[in-house]
VMD Tcl script that draws the C-alpha trace (Angstrom):
set ca {
  {0.01 0.02 0.07}
  {1.20 3.55 -0.73}
  {2.43 5.41 2.18}
  {2.02 9.06 3.18}
  {5.27 10.40 4.31}
  {6.12 13.79 5.74}
  {9.61 14.51 4.40}
  {10.57 17.95 5.87}
  {13.37 20.08 7.55}
  {13.06 21.64 10.85}
  {15.20 23.96 12.96}
  {16.78 22.57 15.93}
  {14.05 24.03 18.02}
  {11.36 22.43 15.85}
  {10.17 25.14 13.47}
  {9.65 24.59 9.70}
  {9.56 28.36 9.02}
  {9.68 31.54 10.60}
  {6.34 33.25 11.56}
  {6.09 34.90 8.36}
  {6.90 31.80 6.39}
  {10.50 32.65 5.77}
  {12.89 29.66 5.37}
  {16.02 31.81 5.03}
  {17.81 29.69 7.73}
  {17.60 26.72 5.25}
  {20.13 28.68 2.90}
  {23.23 26.77 3.63}
  {25.67 24.81 1.61}
  {24.32 21.47 0.61}
  {26.47 18.35 1.18}
  {26.99 15.81 -1.64}
  {23.86 14.02 -2.22}
  {21.62 16.65 -0.69}
  {20.68 14.58 2.23}
  {19.07 11.84 0.15}
  {16.55 14.14 -1.47}
  {17.12 12.61 -5.13}
  {16.56 9.03 -3.69}
  {13.52 9.98 -1.88}
  {12.05 12.17 -4.80}
  {12.53 9.06 -6.95}
  {10.30 7.12 -4.49}
  {7.24 9.24 -4.70}
  {4.85 10.33 -7.57}
  {2.47 12.55 -5.61}
  {2.87 15.53 -3.36}
  {0.32 16.90 -0.92}
  {0.46 20.74 -0.13}
  {-1.57 22.98 2.23}
  {-2.72 26.31 0.79}
  {-0.04 28.46 2.44}
  {2.73 26.29 1.20}
  {1.28 26.14 -2.29}
  {1.26 29.97 -2.41}
  {4.67 30.17 -0.87}
  {6.23 27.72 -3.39}
  {4.49 29.42 -6.40}
  {5.92 32.78 -5.11}
  {9.42 31.27 -4.79}
  {9.01 29.62 -8.23}
  {8.05 33.00 -9.96}
  {10.77 34.66 -8.37}
  {13.26 31.94 -9.47}
  {14.46 31.16 -6.04}
  {13.71 27.45 -5.84}
  {15.85 26.68 -9.01}
  {13.29 24.07 -10.06}
  {10.54 23.60 -12.62}
  {9.84 20.07 -11.36}
  {6.50 20.55 -9.72}
  {4.76 19.41 -12.76}
  {6.57 15.95 -13.09}
  {4.42 14.66 -10.29}
  {0.64 14.71 -9.30}
  {0.17 17.59 -7.07}
  {-2.86 18.11 -4.68}
  {-3.29 21.32 -2.86}
  {-5.81 21.56 0.02}
  {-8.05 24.62 0.86}
  {-11.63 25.43 1.68}
  {-11.29 28.40 -0.69}
  {-9.27 27.26 -3.84}
  {-7.94 30.08 -6.00}
  {-9.88 30.97 -9.20}
  {-6.74 30.13 -11.24}
  {-4.91 27.11 -10.27}
  {-1.28 26.77 -11.24}
  {-0.35 24.07 -14.01}
  {0.19 20.67 -12.49}
  {-1.87 21.28 -9.31}
  {-5.50 20.12 -8.31}
  {-7.22 21.56 -5.39}
  {-9.00 19.28 -2.88}
  {-11.94 19.93 -0.97}
  {-12.94 16.28 -0.21}
  {-12.79 15.04 3.42}
  {-9.13 13.76 4.28}
  {-10.19 10.12 5.15}
  {-12.13 9.71 1.84}
  {-9.23 11.36 -0.23}
  {-6.53 9.41 1.37}
  {-8.37 6.04 0.92}
  {-9.07 6.83 -2.76}
  {-5.39 8.10 -3.25}
  {-3.95 4.99 -1.55}
  {-6.01 2.78 -3.71}
  {-4.44 3.98 -6.88}
  {-1.52 2.39 -8.38}
  {1.49 4.35 -7.82}
  {4.66 5.21 -5.59}
  {4.56 6.72 -2.10}
  {3.07 10.11 -1.42}
  {4.85 13.04 -0.17}
  {3.11 15.19 2.45}
  {4.95 18.57 1.84}
  {3.31 20.56 4.58}
  {2.76 22.92 6.26}
  {1.82 22.64 9.70}
  {-1.94 22.74 9.41}
  {-2.23 20.17 6.66}
  {0.05 17.84 8.35}
  {-1.80 18.10 11.55}
  {-5.16 17.53 9.74}
  {-3.66 14.28 8.10}
  {-2.26 13.27 11.37}
  {-5.34 13.62 13.44}
  {-7.14 11.52 10.86}
  {-4.59 8.82 11.01}
  {-3.41 9.36 7.53}
  {0.20 9.95 8.08}
  {2.35 6.84 7.98}
  {5.93 8.12 8.34}
  {8.05 11.22 9.22}
  {11.47 12.00 7.86}
  {12.65 15.08 9.66}
  {15.97 16.71 8.86}
  {17.03 18.65 11.90}
  {19.00 21.61 10.81}
  {21.53 22.70 13.49}
  {20.27 26.22 13.88}
  {17.83 27.81 16.44}
  {15.34 30.30 14.98}
  {13.61 31.13 18.41}
  {10.11 31.35 17.04}
  {8.08 30.32 14.06}
  {5.67 27.78 12.53}
  {5.98 24.58 14.31}
  {6.19 21.19 12.48}
  {2.57 20.35 13.39}
  {-0.10 22.76 14.23}
  {-0.75 22.66 18.03}
  {-3.74 20.68 19.05}
  {-4.20 18.22 22.04}
  {-2.83 14.96 20.69}
  {-0.55 12.22 21.67}
  {0.93 10.40 18.65}
  {3.48 7.59 19.47}
  {6.34 7.05 16.94}
  {8.61 4.17 16.23}
  {12.20 5.18 15.24}
  {13.19 3.63 11.92}
  {16.60 5.12 11.72}
  {18.78 8.07 12.55}
  {21.55 9.35 10.36}
  {24.13 12.01 11.13}
  {25.54 14.17 8.19}
  {29.09 15.76 8.22}
  {27.61 19.27 8.45}
  {25.63 18.51 11.64}
  {22.26 17.87 10.04}
  {20.36 14.75 11.57}
  {17.81 12.84 9.80}
  {15.10 11.22 11.91}
  {12.94 8.72 10.36}
  {9.79 7.58 12.23}
  {6.95 5.42 11.62}
  {3.58 6.50 13.21}
  {2.51 3.72 15.42}
  {-1.06 2.73 14.84}
  {-3.07 2.21 18.16}
  {-4.31 -1.37 18.15}
  {-8.14 -1.44 18.86}
  {-8.98 -2.34 22.40}
  {-10.91 -5.70 22.87}
  {-14.22 -5.33 24.63}
  {-13.75 -5.67 28.34}
  {-9.98 -5.07 28.10}
  {-8.49 -2.87 30.78}
  {-7.52 0.58 29.82}
}
mol new
graphics top color blue
foreach p $ca { graphics top sphere $p radius 0.5 }
foreach p [lrange $ca 0 end-1] q [lrange $ca 1 end] { graphics top cylinder $p $q radius 0.2 }
display resetview
């Protein structure tokens, strides 16, 4: 079955961006192999985007900051209650409830699915039990405040460590599997 994987970078204090969405703290020399990004990109054929992340990436793309025109090489779904009137080429907006969308998407033949973010859409998928794994690259930089990896809500989600890799520049990649709670048997103690 296709997995939905959050593949993302955070600051050492757990933020994916500054409060205004800026990710200038990610501008750093890349090591050879770019932390395995090419290998990961080859393992997916679909990307899921929240509306704010969609807007930010299109802005970067327009300004030529991301150096990429590969967003059209995979299927891109963006989530919003109010989709834009004009949708960027290669994107489809989703208003369908997350469980139904995820079930339909997983049932299609294909590779794994990249949950790009941001914090709100990651939280929504996580709360619906629709995130399978997290691959988090912890950048050795504190930014003090910003957008957390997952939008705050009352939740406890156990994770199982799959692997941990240290890179020569101090970046650490943490790979976790989301632990699925087993249904309690009737009459079982809590």
